[in-house]
N, C-alpha and C positions, 0 to 999 in steps of 0.2 A: 742735586739738582735735576732740573725736568730735561728728561731725554729730548723731551723737542723744543725745546728750547735751542734757538744756536746762538752761542756765548762765542765771541772774537776769541779764542784761544792765544796767551800773551807766551811765548818763549822763555825757560826762565832755566839761567844754569843749576846746581849742583856738583857739589862735590865732595865725597862718600866713597869711606876705603872700600878696598876691595872684598873685604871678607861681607860688609854690608853689600854691597851690589851684587855681588854671588847671591848672598840669601834674598835676596832684592827679585832675584831672576827666577830662582829658584820658588817660591812666593807665586808669579807670575805665569811661570808655565805649571803648577800643581792649584791655581784658581781659570784658566785659560785665557786669561787678558796679558795684556801687555804692560813691560815696566810703569811705562808713562801712565798707564789706569790706576796702577797700584800707587805710587808715588801723590797722582791728580786727589785720589780719595781717601789716601792720608792726612794728605792737607785740606781739603774737606775736612774730615774727622773731628782734628785739631782745633780749627773755624769752630767748627759748631759748639767742641770743649768750651774752646776757651768766650764766647757768647753767654752759653745756659750757665757758665761759670760766676759769671760777671753780672747778672741778671740774677741770679741764684744769692749772692754776695748783697745786690741790690734791697730786694724783697727782707733779705736775713734783717740786715742795716734795721730795713721801718718795721719790723717784726718788733723788732728790739730799742728802738725809739717812742712806741706806742705801747711797749710794755712796762717801758721805764715812766709815761707819761702817769700811767695807771696807777703805777708804784707809787712816784712819788702823792697825787694826790688819796692817797690809801693812804699813806703814813701821815700827810698834814691834815685827815678825818680826826 
């Protein structure tokens, strides 16, 4: 996210185990960030990964279609 953009942030409640909460707190302290920042970054990463994977799957399917068309033409000739 562009730091210059002001987006309206919406509250979200997430329930996690005490062990994960402790790890989250430790990670935030090590990185000099808040726990909320770490959570937001994690969500953003997962969204980006999911979108990238979706795009990659689409591109891969189009390449396979193209190869199959070319192979069909080759075998029919």
